[in-house]
N, C-alpha and C positions, 0 to 999 in steps of 0.2 A: 502354473505356466503363462509366461508373458506371451504376447503374440505382438512379432513387426508385420507392418502391413502399408497398404497403400489405398486400398479400398476393398471392403468383403461385405458380403450378408451370411448371416447364421441365425440358423432357430436355437432357442434356449429353452427348454423345458423349464416347468416352474421349480425355481429354488438352483436352477444350474447358474455357475457363475462364470464369466470371462473377463480377465485382467487383461489390461492392456497397457502398452506402453503409448502414451500419448504426447502430442505437443500440442501449443496454443494453436486454435484454430481446427481442429480435430472436432468433425460433426457427429453426434451419435443420434440416429434416428430410428424412432420404435416404427416398424412396418405393421406390427400385429401385435395385438396383445398388451403387455403393460412391463414396463422394464424401471428397475431402481438402479441409480448409478452414484457413486460413490467418486469425486474427484480428488487426489491428493492434495492436502492443502486447502481442500475445498468443501461447499456445502454437499449433503445428499439432494439428489432430484428425482421424480417419479415423473415418468412418461408415459403417456397411452397412446395407442396407435394414431400414426399420423402427427405425431409431437417429435421435435427435434431440440437437441442441446448442443450448444457451440462450448466446446472446452476453452479454459481461460488458462491454464499454465501447463508446465510440463513435467513429468513425472507418470505414477501410474494411475489407472482409474479401472475401478471394478464396478463390472454392470452384470445384474441379477435379473433373471426372468421371474416375475412377480405370477404372471400366468402365462401360458404358454405362448412365448414371444417369438418375433423374428426381427432382428437387428441390422441395421446398414450403419457402417462406420466408413467415414471417409477423412483421410488426411488432405491438409490443404498441399495444391500444389507447389512444387519447389519454384522459386522465382528463377526464370531463364535470363541467361545474360545475352543481352543482343549484340552486334556488330561495333557499335559505337561506343559501348561501353569498354568492350576487350581493346579497342582502339584507344579509347581513352587512357585506361590502364597501362599499354604499352607504351604511351608517350609518357609515361612518369605521373599521369593526372594530372597535367599542364598542356596547355596547347602548344602546338608547334613553333618553336621560335624562327621565323622569317621573315624577311624584308617585304614589306607591302607597298607597292608604287601605286600612290592615292592619285599621281597626274594621269592615270591610265583610264580613270575611272571620268565618264561624262562628256 
């Protein structure tokens, strides 16, 4: 079963498998024990307690507990759109057209 998530921690018994829908920048961290992870289109990686790995693609990732392990999985935060960016798009992505009274300066 694939899991959708933002952040979670889970204990994995030996040989227990966790399948994740991952995105670029997702962090897999081994909190205890050891893990084996395989990223779709990538290499295998082994993590010991305290080690972490950042995924480099989109797709599926399989994480397996090699010894009773605890894993933390964190997806990167979605970028927020600030007021200036919203205004810029409302103006059509170009500055407002208005007259400038340059004689008023100075």
